[in-house]
PASEBA-1860 file (N, C-alpha, C; in nm, 3 decimals):
! residues 87
1> MKPSPEQL> 12.365/9.681/9.972/12.449/9.638/9.864/12.362/9.590/9.748 ~ 12.383/9.643/9.634/12.304/9.611/9.516/12.358/9.484/9.450 ~ 12.269/9.387/9.418/12.317/9.265/9.353/12.363/9.292/9.210 ~ 12.456/9.211/9.165/12.507/9.223/9.028/12.402/9.169/8.931 ~ 12.415/9.201/8.802/12.322/9.145/8.702/12.321/8.992/8.702 ~ 12.436/8.931/8.724/12.443/8.785/8.729/12.366/8.730/8.850 ~ 12.382/8.798/8.963/12.309/8.755/9.082/12.160/8.771/9.062 ~ 12.118/8.880/9.001/11.976/8.901/8.975/11.920/8.794/8.883
9> ARLKANYE> 11.994/8.759/8.781/11.949/8.655/8.688/11.936/8.521/8.760 ~ 12.035/8.490/8.845/12.031/8.365/8.920/11.913/8.365/9.018 ~ 11.891/8.476/9.085/11.779/8.487/9.178/11.647/8.471/9.106 ~ 11.634/8.537/8.993/11.510/8.529/8.915/11.482/8.385/8.874 ~ 11.584/8.317/8.824/11.567/8.178/8.784/11.530/8.090/8.902 ~ 11.595/8.114/9.016/11.565/8.035/9.135/11.422/8.057/9.181 ~ 11.380/8.184/9.186/11.242/8.213/9.226/11.143/8.152/9.130 ~ 11.168/8.163/9.001/11.075/8.108/8.904/11.065/7.957/8.916
17> DKLFSEVE> 11.178/7.891/8.938/11.179/7.745/8.947/11.128/7.691/9.079 ~ 11.159/7.759/9.187/11.132/7.702/9.319/11.028/7.776/9.402 ~ 11.030/7.907/9.401/10.948/7.981/9.496/10.811/8.021/9.444 ~ 10.795/8.031/9.313/10.669/8.082/9.262/10.577/7.974/9.208 ~ 10.611/7.848/9.225/10.517/7.744/9.187/10.406/7.742/9.291 ~ 10.287/7.724/9.245/10.174/7.730/9.339/10.149/7.594/9.403 ~ 10.119/7.597/9.530/10.085/7.478/9.606/9.952/7.505/9.673 ~ 9.863/7.410/9.666/9.733/7.424/9.729/9.752/7.436/9.880
25> INAVKEKV> 9.696/7.542/9.937/9.714/7.572/10.080/9.669/7.457/10.170 ~ 9.561/7.390/10.134/9.513/7.279/10.217/9.612/7.162/10.217 ~ 9.681/7.140/10.105/9.781/7.034/10.100/9.898/7.068/10.191 ~ 9.939/7.194/10.190/10.048/7.237/10.278/10.005/7.222/10.424 ~ 9.886/7.270/10.456/9.837/7.264/10.594/9.832/7.120/10.644 ~ 9.782/7.031/10.562/9.773/6.891/10.603/9.912/6.832/10.627 ~ 10.006/6.859/10.539/10.141/6.806/10.556/10.209/6.862/10.680 ~ 10.189/6.991/10.707/10.247/7.052/10.828/10.188/6.987/10.952
33> QQGRGVFV> 10.056/6.971/10.955/9.990/6.913/11.072/10.034/6.768/11.095 ~ 10.061/6.697/10.988/10.102/6.557/10.999/10.254/6.540/11.011 ~ 10.326/6.653/11.003/10.471/6.648/11.016/10.539/6.577/10.901 ~ 10.481/6.581/10.783/10.541/6.510/10.671/10.565/6.599/10.549 ~ 10.584/6.727/10.574/10.613/6.819/10.465/10.751/6.793/10.406 ~ 10.761/6.795/10.276/10.888/6.776/10.208/10.937/6.909/10.151 ~ 10.901/7.013/10.219/10.933/7.149/10.176/10.979/7.228/10.296 ~ 11.029/7.347/10.269/11.073/7.436/10.375/10.975/7.554/10.378
41> LLDARSRD> 10.920/7.581/10.494/10.831/7.695/10.511/10.912/7.821/10.539 ~ 10.883/7.926/10.464/10.949/8.055/10.483/10.844/8.157/10.527 ~ 10.863/8.214/10.643/10.774/8.316/10.696/10.825/8.452/10.649 ~ 10.749/8.520/10.563/10.794/8.645/10.501/10.761/8.769/10.584 ~ 10.707/8.751/10.703/10.674/8.866/10.787/10.799/8.920/10.856 ~ 10.782/9.028/10.927/10.895/9.086/11.001/10.942/8.988/11.109 ~ 11.065/9.006/11.154/11.119/8.919/11.259/11.037/8.930/11.388 ~ 10.991/9.052/11.421/10.909/9.069/11.541/10.781/8.987/11.531
49> DFLEGHIR> 10.714/8.992/11.415/10.593/8.912/11.398/10.624/8.763/11.406 ~ 10.735/8.722/11.347/10.777/8.583/11.352/10.796/8.539/11.497 ~ 10.862/8.623/11.576/10.888/8.588/11.716/10.761/8.582/11.799 ~ 10.659/8.656/11.758/10.531/8.653/11.829/10.456/8.522/11.806 ~ 10.486/8.456/11.698/10.421/8.329/11.666/10.438/8.295/11.520 ~ 10.463/8.168/11.493/10.482/8.123/11.355/10.450/7.975/11.345 ~ 10.441/7.927/11.223/10.417/7.785/11.199/10.542/7.709/11.240 ~ 10.523/7.605/11.317/10.634/7.523/11.365/10.722/7.478/11.249
57> GALSVPVS> 10.852/7.498/11.262/10.947/7.457/11.161/10.978/7.562/11.055 ~ 10.902/7.672/11.055/10.925/7.776/10.954/11.053/7.853/10.982 ~ 11.111/7.904/10.875/11.227/7.992/10.887/11.183/8.136/10.866 ~ 11.241/8.227/10.939/11.209/8.368/10.924/11.294/8.426/10.810 ~ 11.225/8.468/10.702/11.290/8.533/10.588/11.202/8.651/10.549 ~ 11.219/8.764/10.619/11.138/8.881/10.586/11.152/8.919/10.438 ~ 11.046/8.971/10.381/11.045/9.007/10.239/11.168/9.091/10.203 ~ 11.204/9.182/10.290/11.318/9.270/10.262/11.450/9.194/10.252
65> QAAAAATS> 11.455/9.070/10.301/11.577/8.991/10.299/11.568/8.870/10.206 ~ 11.459/8.861/10.132/11.435/8.743/10.048/11.541/8.724/9.941 ~ 11.583/8.831/9.876/11.683/8.819/9.769/11.814/8.765/9.824 ~ 11.856/8.816/9.938/11.981/8.769/9.999/11.967/8.623/10.044 ~ 11.853/8.589/10.100/11.831/8.452/10.147/11.830/8.353/10.031 ~ 11.777/8.395/9.918/11.769/8.305/9.803/11.906/8.259/9.756 ~ 12.008/8.337/9.781/12.143/8.298/9.739/12.203/8.193/9.831 ~ 12.149/8.179/9.952/12.206/8.083/10.045/12.117/7.961/10.068
73> LPADRQYV> 11.993/7.964/10.020/11.905/7.849/10.037/11.937/7.744/9.932 ~ 11.939/7.616/9.970/11.967/7.511/9.872/11.865/7.513/9.758 ~ 11.914/7.504/9.636/11.827/7.512/9.518/11.748/7.383/9.495 ~ 11.785/7.275/9.562/11.718/7.147/9.538/11.600/7.123/9.632 ~ 11.560/7.223/9.705/11.446/7.210/9.797/11.327/7.288/9.743 ~ 11.208/7.249/9.786/11.087/7.325/9.752/11.056/7.416/9.869 ~ 11.025/7.542/9.840/10.996/7.641/9.943/10.853/7.687/9.933 ~ 10.788/7.697/10.048/10.654/7.753/10.057/10.664/7.877/10.144
81> TYCWSHT> 10.628/7.991/10.086/10.636/8.118/10.157/10.497/8.157/10.204 ~ 10.489/8.206/10.327/10.361/8.254/10.377/10.381/8.386/10.450 ~ 10.275/8.461/10.458/10.271/8.585/10.536/10.126/8.619/10.561 ~ 10.102/8.708/10.650/9.969/8.762/10.671/9.981/8.894/10.740 ~ 9.871/8.966/10.741/9.870/9.100/10.797/9.765/9.108/10.906 ~ 9.788/9.196/11.001/9.689/9.217/11.107/9.581/9.316/11.066 ~ 9.593/9.369/10.945/9.494/9.470/10.900/9.387/9.408/10.815
END
């Protein structure tokens, strides 16, 4: 299902405001290890990779589903997205 122009505009604004701000990786790592992160971790890998192992507390939001997920995630939270490849 293709999003409407209004949905695309809302998604773009949400991503620009919340998802694309840069956070120093070491700051995120320290907060995760200490259990004091004030953000939501989003694992952008496939569900199979997520099930094989992920950072504790992360949500599985594969890249292919990111646009749909952005419409249901609360806009007042900070999101940190991560992924990696085996190659």
